[in-house]
C-alpha positions in Angstrom: 0.1 0.2 0.1 1.2 3.5 -1.0 1.4 6.5 1.8 -1.2 7.6 0.3 -4.1 5.2 0.4 -2.6 4.3 3.6 -3.6 8.7 4.4 -6.7 8.3 3.4 -7.3 4.1 5.2 -6.8 5.8 8.1 -8.6 9.2 7.4 -11.7 7.1 6.5 -11.5 5.3 9.6 -11.4 8.7 12.1 -7.7 9.5 12.3 -7.5 13.6 12.5 -3.9 13.5 12.7 -3.6 11.5 9.0 -6.2 14.1 7.6 -3.1 16.8 9.1 -0.1 14.2 7.8 -1.9 14.7 3.9 -2.1 18.2 4.4 1.7 18.8 5.4 2.5 16.5 2.6 0.9 18.2 0.0 0.5 22.2 2.0 3.3 24.0 0.3 3.2 22.4 -3.7 -0.6 23.3 -3.9 0.0 26.3 -2.3 2.7 27.8 -4.5 0.7 26.5 -7.7 -1.9 28.3 -6.5 -0.3 31.4 -5.6 1.5 31.0 -9.2 -1.6 31.7 -11.2 -3.9 34.4 -9.2 -0.7 36.0 -7.6 -2.6 36.7 -4.5 -1.4 35.2 -1.2 -4.3 35.1 0.3 -6.2 33.6 -2.1 -3.6 31.1 -3.1 -4.2 30.7 1.2 -8.3 30.7 0.9 -7.3 27.8 -2.2 -5.2 25.6 -0.6 -7.9 25.7 2.4 -10.2 25.5 -0.4 -8.8 22.2 -2.1 -7.9 20.1 1.6 -11.9 20.7 2.1 -13.1 19.0 -0.4 -10.6 17.0 -0.3 -12.3 15.6 3.1 -15.6 15.5 1.5 -13.7 13.7 -1.3 -11.6 11.0 0.4 -15.0 8.2 0.4 -14.9 8.0 -3.0 -11.3 8.1 -3.8 -9.4 5.6 -6.0 -6.7 5.0 -3.6 -4.2 3.0 -6.5 -2.9 6.4 -7.6 -1.7 9.3 -5.9 -3.8 12.3 -4.8 -0.4 14.2 -6.0 -2.0 15.2 -9.2 -5.9 14.8 -8.0 -5.4 17.3 -5.8 -3.8 19.7 -8.1 -7.2 18.8 -10.0 -8.8 20.9 -7.5 -6.6 23.9 -6.8 -6.5 24.0 -10.7 -10.1 24.8 -11.5 -10.3 26.6 -8.0 -7.4 29.4 -8.8 -8.9 29.7 -12.4 -12.6 30.3 -11.1 -10.6 32.6 -8.5 -9.1 34.8 -11.6 -12.1 34.2 -14.4 -14.4 35.9 -11.3 -11.6 38.0 -9.8 -9.6 39.2 -12.7 -11.0 38.7 -15.7 -9.1 41.2 -17.8 -5.4 40.8 -16.7 -3.5 37.7 -14.3 -0.2 38.9 -13.5 2.5 36.0 -12.2 4.8 38.5 -11.2 7.3 37.6 -8.8 6.0 33.8 -9.9 9.5 32.7 -10.4 10.7 34.7 -7.7 8.8 32.3 -5.7 9.1 28.8 -7.5 12.8 29.0 -8.3 14.8 29.5 -5.6 17.7 31.9 -7.2 21.3 31.2 -6.2 23.8 34.1 -4.3 25.2 36.5 -7.2 27.2 39.3 -7.2 26.0 42.9 -6.7 26.5 43.0 -10.8 25.0 40.1 -11.4 21.5 40.8 -9.6 20.8 43.2 -11.1 21.4 41.4 -14.6 19.3 38.6 -13.1 16.7 41.1 -12.5 16.6 42.3 -15.5 15.9 38.6 -17.2 13.0 38.0 -14.6 11.9 40.9 -15.9 11.6 39.7 -19.9 10.8 36.5 -19.0 8.1 37.8 -16.1 6.9 39.7 -19.4 7.2 36.3 -21.5 5.2 34.6 -19.2 2.3 37.7 -19.1 2.3 37.4 -22.8 1.2 33.6 -22.5 -2.8 33.2 -22.4 -4.1 31.6 -19.1 -3.7 27.8 -20.6 -0.8 28.2 -21.8 0.4 29.4 -18.3 -1.1 26.2 -16.6 0.9 24.2 -18.8 3.9 26.2 -17.9 3.4 26.2 -14.5 2.3 22.6 -14.3 4.8 21.3 -16.2 8.3 23.0 -15.7 7.8 24.9 -12.4 6.2 21.8 -10.5 7.2 18.7 -12.8 4.6 17.4 -13.9 4.1 14.3 -16.6 1.9 15.7 -19.8 -0.2 12.7 -18.8 -0.7 13.8 -15.4 -1.3 17.6 -16.4 -4.0 15.6 -18.9 -5.9 14.4 -15.8 -5.2 18.2 -13.8 -6.3 20.1 -16.3 -9.0 17.7 -17.5 -8.5 17.5 -21.0 -6.8 15.8 -23.8 -3.3 14.5 -23.6 -2.6 15.9 -27.1 -4.1 19.3 -26.3 -1.6 20.0 -23.2 1.3 19.1 -25.9 -0.3 21.8 -28.4 -0.6 23.8 -25.4 2.6 23.3 -24.4 3.5 23.7 -27.6 2.4 27.0 -28.8 3.9 28.5 -25.1 7.8 27.9 -25.9 7.0 28.8 -29.3 5.7 32.3 -28.1 7.7 32.2 -25.3 11.2 31.2 -27.7 10.3 34.2 -29.9 9.8 36.7 -26.8 13.2 35.0 -25.2 15.3 34.8 -28.2 16.5 38.4 -27.7 18.6 37.3 -24.7 19.7 34.7 -26.3 22.0 32.1 -24.3 22.1 34.2 -21.4 18.4 34.3 -20.5 18.3 30.5 -21.5 21.3 28.9 -18.8 19.8 31.3 -15.8 16.5 29.8 -16.3 17.5 26.1 -17.7 14.9 27.1 -20.6 17.1 25.2 -23.1 14.6 22.6 -24.0 12.4 25.7 -25.5 
């Protein structure tokens, strides 16, 4: 029995410590995903709470044979997307997304300035993506999910995920071409 299945089994038996363990296991990644999508810490905290509330109510019906990570991310993505649509229908900034999700190494003052400039250019390129393309970039590059897991999370075919990722890469590559190897190296975007 995998660790998730064991926790779910204990939660079904009324073990509140098992639910706390499940929360501790996934809270950071789920919060970071919600924060990257909403760019609002308060909303991300609320979405995280809503996610675990929904999960708790669904646990009696969940299939324990699969890991819970993709299922919980599906809930967070849906809640985050709904928040974005309701609160920010015209523009969703991902300002600070890279800062929150990828910790940069310590650099000299000269490199800090260059990195800040590169961050700004990368943020602008990511901001130019529509919400569907932005979601696949967040889930694939920043959260490390496979195409199949992203398809599950977004409730769409794998082919759609591939297409969105392809178009997002194409757009980012076009936006970042002028930055050359320095930007690709700084953010490990060589696969774009």
